[in-house]
N, C-alpha and C positions, 0 to 999 in steps of 0.2 A: 460564388457558387449559388446557382438558383435552384431551389427545391420546390416541389409541388405537393399537393395533398396526398399524392400517391407514393411519396418517398417515405415508406415505412422501414425503420431500421430495428432489428432485434438485437439487443445487447443481452448476452446470455452469461449468467453467473450462477451456476447451479448451487454452489455451497456458500457463496458470499452474497447474502441478501442486501441489496442496496437500500432497503427501507427500514432496516433495524438500527437501533442505537449503536454507535461505534464504541469500541473499547472492550467488549466482552470477548469470550472465546469465539473464534471463527468470525470475528467482526473487527476488521482492521483496515489496512490500506486498500485492499481490493474492493471492499464495500464502498469506500470513499471514492475511489477511482470511477467505478461504474456509475454511481449516483451523480457525481459531479460532471462526468462526461455526458451522461444522458441529459441532464438538465441544460448544460451549455449547448448541446446539439439541438435541443428543442428550441432554444432561444434563436438558433440560426435557421429554423424553419423545418427541421426534420420531425417526423412523427416517430417518437421513440418509445418502444416497449422493452422493459427490462425484465427478463425472465429468471426466476429463481424457484426454489422449492419450499413447500410448507415445512417449517421446523417446529411448529406449534399449532395445535388444532384451533387455538383461539385467534390466530392471525387472520387478517383480512385477505381475501383472495386478490383484490385489486386495490392498490394504493395510488391515488392520483397525486402526483407531485406538482405538476403544472398542466395547463391545457393540452400540451403535446407530449407529455412525459409521464409514464406510469410504471409501477412495478406490478408484475403479474406472477402470482405464486401458483405453481403446479404441484400436483400430487405425485411424488416420486419416493416410494417407501413410506414408512409410518410418519405421521405428522409430529415429529419430535426431533430433538437435536441428535444428529448422527455425526461422529468424527469423520473428517474428510476422507480418511483412508478407507472408510466403509461405504461411502456414498456411491462410488463408481458402479457397484452392482445394480443400482437403480437407474442407471443412465438410459437404458432402453425404455423404461417407463416414462422418463422425462421427455424423450423424443416423441413417443406416441401421444402424450398429453399436449405437447406443444403443437403437433400436427392437428390434433383434434380442435384445439383452440383456434388455429388459423382457419379451419374449415367452418366452425360454428360462427366465427366473427366475420368471415368473408374477407380476410386480410391476406394480401400477397406481399411478403416482405421483399424489399429490393436487395438487402444485404444483411448478413449476420456478423456480429463482432463478438467473439467468444473470449472468455477470461478464465485462465487456469486450465490445466490439462483435462480435467473431467468435463468441463464445458467444451473444450476443444474436440473431444470425441463426439459430443452432441453435434457440434458444428460440422464435423466430417460426415456424419450421417445425413444431416440436412442438405449438405452440398451434393451428396450422391442422389438423394431422393428428389430434391427440388431444383437442382442445378443453381443453387444459391451462391453468389459470391461470398467468400468467407475471409474475414480478418481475424487474427488471433493475437492476444497478448498473454504471455506466459505468467507474469507476476512472480514466478519462481521456477527455476530450471532444476528438474530432478537430478540431472547429472552433476550439477554443482552442489546442490543441497546434500546429496548423499556422500559427498567427500568430507562433510563436516559433522556427520552424525555417527555415533557408535553402532547403533542398531538400525539396519536397513529393513524397512517393512516389506512384507511379502508382495505388496502391490507394486513394488519398485520396477520390476521388469515390464509390467504392463504400462506403467506411466512413461518409462523411457521410450517404449515403442510408439506410444501415441504422440509423445512430444516430437519424435522424429517424423511421424506421419504428418503432423500439423505443419511443420516447417516445409516439408517437401510438397504438400498438397494444397494448403490454404493459398488463397490468392495473394495475401500479403501478411507478414508477421510484423507487428509493431513492437520494436525493441524500445525500452524506455531510457536506454543510455548506450553510448558507444561500447562500454564494457560488456553489456549484455549481448550486443550483436557479436562481439568477438567470441564470447562463450559459445554462442549458437554455431558459429562457423567452425570453431576449433573442436567442439565437443559433441555437437549434434549432427549437423550435415552441411555440406558445401552447396547443396541445392536449395532452391526456394528464394522468394523475394522478401527482403527485409527493409523496412523503413524505420528510422529513428525518430520517434515522437515522444517527448518526455511526459511524465505525470505533471500535474499542476497543483495549484493551491489557490484559495480565495484570498487574493491580495488586499481585498477591502476589509475582510474580517480580521485576518492576522495582520497586526500592525495598527489596528484601530484604537488601541489604548497604549499609553506610554509607560515606561518603567515605574515612575513615581506613582501614577494613578493606579496601576495594576497592583502595586504593593499595598496601597491604602485600601483598595477593594478587597484584597485577600487577607488583610490584617497582618502583613509581614513587616517587621521593623526595618527601617532604612539601613541600619548597620549590619543586618543579617546577610550572609553570603548564601545564595540559593543555587543548588545544582539540581537540574530537572531531568527526569526520564519519563517518557510516556510511551505506552505500548502494551502489547500482550505480555502476560507472564508465561514465558516460554524459554526453555533452557538455551535455545539458539539465539535468543535476543541478547545474551551476554550480561544479564543483570548482575550476576555474581561478580563478574569482573569489575563492574562499576562500584558495587558495594565495597569490595575489598580495596579498591583504589581510593575511595572517599574515606574509608577507615584509616588508611595509611596517611592520607592528606591531613586528617584531623589531628593525628598524633604530632604532626609538624606545625600545625596551626592551632594549638590548644587554646589560645586566647581569642581566636576569631569566632564570633557567633556564626554558626554554620547550620544549614538545613538541607538535607537530601530529600527530595520529593520523588517518590516512585509511584507515578500515576498509571492507572489502567484497571479495568474490571477483571474480576475472576469469579469462578463458580465453584462452590464446594463440591467435592466428589467428582470433579472433572480435572483433566490434566493441568489446566492453567491454575486451578485452585491448589493443586498439590505443589506446583512450582512456587506460587506465592507463599505457601506455608514454609517451603524450604528456605526461601529468601528471608522471610520473617525470622526463622530460626537462626539463620546466619547473622542477621542484624543483632539479635539478642546475644549470640555467642561472642560477637566482636564488641559488645558494649556500646552499640550505636543507637539504642532505642530513643535516647533523649533528643536526638537531632535528626531522626529519620521519620518521615511522614508518608503514610499510605492513604491517599485520598480516595482510592477506588476509581470507578469510572467517572471521568470528568466530562460533564455535558458540554455541548458545543458552545453554549453561551459563556462558559467559564474558561474554556481551554485557551482562548487568546490571552486572557489575563495571566494564566500560569506561565505561558511562554514568555510574555513580556516582562514578568516579574523576576525571571531567572537571570542569573549572571552568566550561566553557561548551560546549554542543553547537551546531553550526552547520548550518543547512539552507539552502544557497544556490540552491535549484532555480529554474529559469526559470519553471516552472509545476508546481503540485501540486494535484490535485483535493481531496485531504485530507492525506495524509502521515502514516504511522505513526510515523516517527522522532521528531517533536516530542513526541508524547504518551508514547512510551517514555522519552525523556529526562526529561520533566516528572514522570512517575511515579517516576523515580529521584532526583528532587529536584535536577535539573540545569537551570539557566536555558538558554533557547534564543534564538539569534539566527537569524532566518529571513527569507527574501524575502517581501515584502509582496504575495503573490499567492495566488489561489485559496483553498483550504481552510486554508492556513497562517494566513490572516487570522482564521479561526475558532478554531483550536486554540491559537494563541499570542496571549495578550492583551498587547499592547505596553505596557511600563512596569509590568506586574504579574507576568507569568511569564517575561518576556524582552523582546526588542526586535524589531520588524519594520522592514526597510529595503528600499529599491528593489533589484530584482534586477539582477545584472550590474554593480553599483556598488561597485567595490573600496574606495574611500575610505569610503563609508557603512558597509560591513561592518567595516572596520578601526576606525572610530570606535565602533561599537556594541560590538564585542568588548572594546575598550580601556576603554570606560565601565564595563562590568560588572566587568572585572578590577580596575579602579581603586577600586572601592567595595565592599569585602568585606561590610560590614554590609548594604548594599542587596542584594548578591548572595544573602546568607543569607535575606533576606525574599522575594526572587524564588523561591528554592528551596522555601520553605514554601508560597507561593501556588501554585506549579506543581503540587506534589503534591496539594494540596487540590482544584484544578480537575479533575485527572484522576480522583480518587476520586469526585467528584460527577457527572462527565459521561461518562467514557470507559472504563468497565469492560466487558469482553466479556459478562459476565452481564447487564448492563443493556441492551446492544445486542441480545443474543439475545432478551431479554424483549420488546423493542419489535418485533423481527422476528416473533416468535411471535404476537403480537397481530395484526399485519398479515396473516400467513399465514392465521390462523384466520378472520379476517374475509373474506378473498378466497375461501377454500375453502367457506365457508358461504353465500356469495352466488352466485346464478346468474351465470355468465360473461357471458351476453347482457346482463343488466341493468347490469353494470359497464361493458361496452363502450358501452352506450347513454348511461350517465352521462358517460363520457369525451367522447363525441361532442357532448354539450351544454355542455362546459366552454367 
């Protein structure tokens, strides 16, 4: 795919700032996806602008990541953290600020790629006003998410409507797994164009340090069994299930030196801070403080060591459309125990790179973790298989190459003909 200096691409991520540190509230997989895709596309010759909103008055307006890749922050509501459920009301401001930026800079974008439903609405507006080809990645489907939560937010009906509009109106939806595509077709709409392009990971960074050296670096004794979780403190991430499973495991392995590492940032007085406090209270209640470690946000330089030092990485989410953690762990040669839901069914091959078990099932997680820990030779084979699978399917370079091909196709085709083709699906 040949690009020119005029190939400007707008990656839009209203609430997921690609330039922030990963691991805090509202800073997870989507942020990583947008940043890594943007940088990889820039390496392939695209001029990439990643648009997000100011969440702090002290943030830089423009962050230059590479010569052809930058993050641009727009004013949409007060320059402070706003929960994603409340950001949509500022979507109109975001659109106007983005159009103003285009006018002032004299830039005409060839295509926009939106991320999450709030950004999807922005993309639909840009498509109407500028006849701009639009690609959309959901990152999370409301119709699936609301099946696993007790309290459905007031914004739900708006979100579901916009997600349906995106599927039926965007020039292409990027599903990150076959399972996500099935959900779209069964639960959202039979119309629209869908391509499966997975998320990726940095296969050079993850896997750069081996098990023994990682433990030396982190000060973990060779005989200690390490069970690792990394992610947001969010009830939907299923951390409670993991804690209870490890508590039950420890009762059966009393003589085994064990360490449960629950990594991820949290903010006091915000939802993720409250969830971390709840989990810490549970750890205390179950008498697990002596072998449970909360390292907080783990910076990029240390994360590869944590993955490599673990005997098993656990992803107990109630729902994941894809999930970057499993492929980061697998790239590091660490077997994964994950919930048998969504995109985790695609990234983790049960019995080959780890094990899949029913979500929220404490005993099933305990048994799966115990099974891997009890068979060192099998664990070693899982490790080899895991690394091989990521190398073959989930590098960022490969993901960007697939996106480049899709973008080039959409840019070269008249938008009207694409829309007509979708209407005939």
